C-alpha positions in Angstrom: -13.2 -13.4 14.8 -13.2 -16.7 16.5 -10.6 -18.3 14.5 -7.0 -17.0 14.1 -7.0 -15.1 10.6 -4.4 -16.7 8.3 -2.5 -14.2 6.0 -0.4 -14.5 3.1 1.6 -11.4 2.6 2.4 -9.9 -0.8 5.6 -7.7 -0.7 5.6 -5.2 -3.6 8.8 -4.6 -5.6 9.4 -1.1 -4.0 9.0 -2.5 -0.6 11.2 -5.6 -1.4 14.1 -3.5 -2.9 14.1 -0.2 -1.3 12.1 -0.3 2.1 12.4 -3.8 3.5 11.7 -2.4 6.9 8.2 -1.5 5.8 7.3 -5.3 5.0 8.8 -6.4 8.4 6.8 -3.8 10.2 3.8 -5.1 8.3 4.3 -8.4 9.7 4.8 -7.0 13.1 1.5 -5.2 12.9 -0.5 -8.3 11.6 0.9 -10.5 14.3 0.0 -7.8 16.9 -3.5 -7.9 15.4 -3.6 -11.7 16.1 -3.0 -12.9 12.6 -0.9 -16.2 11.7 1.5 -14.5 9.0 2.7 -16.6 5.9 5.3 -15.6 3.3 5.9 -17.3 -0.1 9.3 -16.7 -1.2 8.6 -17.5 -4.7 6.5 -14.5 -5.3 7.8 -11.7 -7.5 5.7 -8.8 -8.9 2.0 -8.3 -9.7 2.8 -7.2 -13.3 1.8 -3.5 -12.8 5.0 -1.9 -14.5 4.6 -3.9 -17.5 0.8 -3.4 -17.7 1.3 0.5 -17.4 3.7 0.4 -20.1 1.5 -1.4 -22.7 3.3 -4.8 -22.4 0.1 -6.9 -22.1 1.5 -10.2 -22.9 4.3 -9.8 -20.3 2.0 -8.5 -17.7 -0.3 -11.6 -18.3 2.6 -13.8 -17.6 3.7 -12.1 -14.4 0.0 -11.7 -13.3 -0.7 -15.5 -14.0 2.3 -16.3 -11.8 0.8 -14.0 -9.1 -2.4 -16.2 -9.2 -0.4 -19.5 -9.0 1.6 -18.1 -6.1 -1.3 -16.9 -4.3 -3.9 -19.9 -5.1 -5.8 -21.3 -2.2 -4.0 -24.0 -0.5 -5.1 -27.6 -1.2 -6.8 -27.8 2.3 -9.3 -25.3 1.3 -8.5 -23.0 4.4 -9.2 -19.5 4.0 -6.0 -17.4 3.7 -6.3 -13.7 3.1 -3.8 -11.8 1.0 -2.6 -8.6 2.4 0.0 -6.1 1.0 1.3 -2.7 2.2 0.5 -1.1 -1.1 -2.9 -0.1 -2.7 -1.2 0.3 -6.0 -0.6 -3.4 -6.1 -3.9 -4.4 -4.6 -5.7 -2.0 -7.3 -3.9 -3.7 -10.1 -5.0 -7.3 -8.9 -8.6 -6.0 -8.2 -9.0 -4.0 -11.5 -6.5 -4.8 -14.2 -6.6 -8.6 -13.7 -10.2 -8.5 -14.7 -9.3 -7.4 -18.0 -6.2 -9.5 -18.4 -7.7 -12.8 -17.5 -10.9 -13.3 -19.6 -10.8 -17.0 -20.4 -13.3 -18.9 -18.2 -10.9 -21.1 -16.2 -8.2 -18.3 -15.6 -11.1 -15.9 -14.9 -12.5 -18.2 -12.2 -9.0 -18.4 -10.7 -8.5 -14.6 -10.9 -11.9 -13.9 -9.1 -11.0 -16.3 -6.2 -7.8 -14.3 -5.6 -9.3 -10.9 -6.0 -11.9 -11.6 -3.3 -9.0 -12.5 -0.7 -6.8 -9.5 -1.6 -6.6 -6.5 0.7 -4.4 -3.5 1.5 -3.4 -3.5 4.9 -5.5 -0.8 6.5 -8.7 -1.9 4.9 -7.8 -5.5 6.2 -7.3 -4.2 9.7 -10.4 -2.0 9.7 -12.9 -3.9 7.4 -12.1 -7.4 8.0 -10.5 -7.6 11.6 -12.7 -4.6 12.7 -9.6 -3.0 14.4 -9.4 0.8 14.8 -6.2 1.0 16.9 -2.9 -1.1 17.3 -2.1 -1.7 20.9 1.2 0.1 22.0 1.4 2.1 18.8 2.9 5.7 19.7 4.7 8.4 17.7 5.1 11.9 19.1 4.4 14.6 16.5 1.8 15.7 13.7 1.1 14.1 10.6 -0.5 15.1 7.3 -2.2 12.3 5.1 -1.4 11.8 1.3 -4.4 9.8 -0.3 -2.7 7.9 -3.0 -4.4 7.7 -6.6 -4.5 3.9 -6.2 -5.8 3.7 -2.6 -8.5 6.4 -3.2 -9.7 5.7 -6.8 -8.9 2.1 -7.4 -9.6 0.7 -3.9 -12.0 3.3 -2.2 -9.6 3.6 0.7 -9.9 6.9 2.5 -11.0 6.7 6.1 -9.3 3.4 7.2 -5.8 4.9 7.4 -6.9 8.0 9.2 -8.7 5.9 11.6 -5.8 3.7 12.4 -3.4 6.8 12.5 -5.7 8.8 14.9 -5.4 5.9 17.4 -1.5 6.3 17.6 -0.9 7.7 20.8 1.1 11.2 20.8 0.2 11.6 17.0 -2.0 14.4 15.8 -3.4 14.8 12.3 -3.4 18.1 10.3 -5.0 17.9 6.7 -3.4 19.5 3.8 -4.6 21.3 1.0 -5.7 19.1 -2.0 -5.0 15.9 0.0 -6.5 13.9 -3.0 -4.4 15.5 -5.8 -1.5 13.1 -7.3 1.9 13.4 -6.0 3.3 13.2 -9.5 4.9 9.8 -9.3 2.3 7.6 -11.4 4.9 4.9 -12.2 6.2 5.3 -15.8 4.6 8.7 -15.7 7.5 10.1 -13.6 9.9 8.8 -16.2 8.2 10.1 -19.1 7.2 13.2 -18.0 10.0 14.3 -15.4 9.4 18.0 -15.2 5.7 17.8 -14.8 6.3 14.8 -12.2 8.7 17.0 -10.1 6.5 20.1 -10.2 3.5 18.1 -8.9 5.7 16.6 -6.1 6.7 20.3 -5.2 3.1 21.2 -5.0 2.3 18.3 -2.6 5.3 18.9 -0.3 4.4 22.6 -0.2 1.0 21.9 0.9 2.2 19.4 3.5 4.9 22.0 4.8 2.2 24.6 5.1 0.5 22.5 7.8 3.5 22.4 9.9 3.3 18.4 10.1 6.3 16.3 11.1 5.5 13.5 8.7 3.8 12.9 5.4 2.0 9.5 5.8 0.4 7.3 3.1 -0.4 3.7 2.2 2.1 3.5 -0.7 5.8 3.8 -0.6 6.0 4.6 -4.3 4.4 7.9 -3.6 6.4 8.5 -0.5 9.6 7.7 -2.4 8.9 10.2 -5.0 8.3 12.9 -2.2 11.1 11.9 -0.3 13.3 12.5 -3.1 12.1 16.0 -3.6 12.4 16.6 0.1 16.0 15.4 0.4 16.9 17.4 -2.6 15.6 20.5 -1.2 16.8 19.7 2.3 13.4 20.2 3.8 12.3 19.7 7.5 9.5 17.0 7.0 9.8 13.4 6.9 7.7 10.5 5.0 6.6 7.4 6.7 4.7 4.4 5.3 1.6 3.7 7.5 2.9 0.3 8.5 6.2 2.1 10.0 3.7 4.3 12.2 1.6 1.5 13.4 4.6 -0.4 14.5 6.3 2.4 16.2 6.5 2.6 20.0 6.6 -1.2 20.7 
């Protein structure tokens, strides 16, 4: 790119409340990649929790605020919207199409959707970056394909390509890597026993690889797996990909 890419970051609820270091590391990675990063402190939620729970009117209100918060600047300059969550990106790309059907709001929605990217696909598909200079982490990792990344955003190779470029880090694929971890937002609340059993299966597959880390694009999945790992006192760690890419420098 000849011009400095300008990025508006969207920080998901889970990241904001529980993993703020992941947001800071995403900023570090984007700046390392040569981006000019902007943050709108008025931003809140994408509306996904309300939408998944069936509260369409409430999710419309929250989603409409998202569209307003990330509307293009009056100057008309190109500003990408980047988030460390395929789940939120999937919500914007897919559910918003069904929420915003009136002509004017649909046009506004399409403009935001076209500029919204998950972190790894932005780095690889927009910036054409396959490695982050200086990124290093000794050990082995196994990768968890989140449902939102894989099925809603079509993301599979981008995270692996970036992680394979981290010095000292080696990949070992787990069995059934594309199987759900069991979180699923409200699913984990409504069907706790099934959700925990799915987390157990996922963690057991990860442990069987001998990996040091489970890495993914979504902290919601990692939070769910981390809770099971800590409860069982297991010798494996979870890391968001932004935290891995910011390691070592």
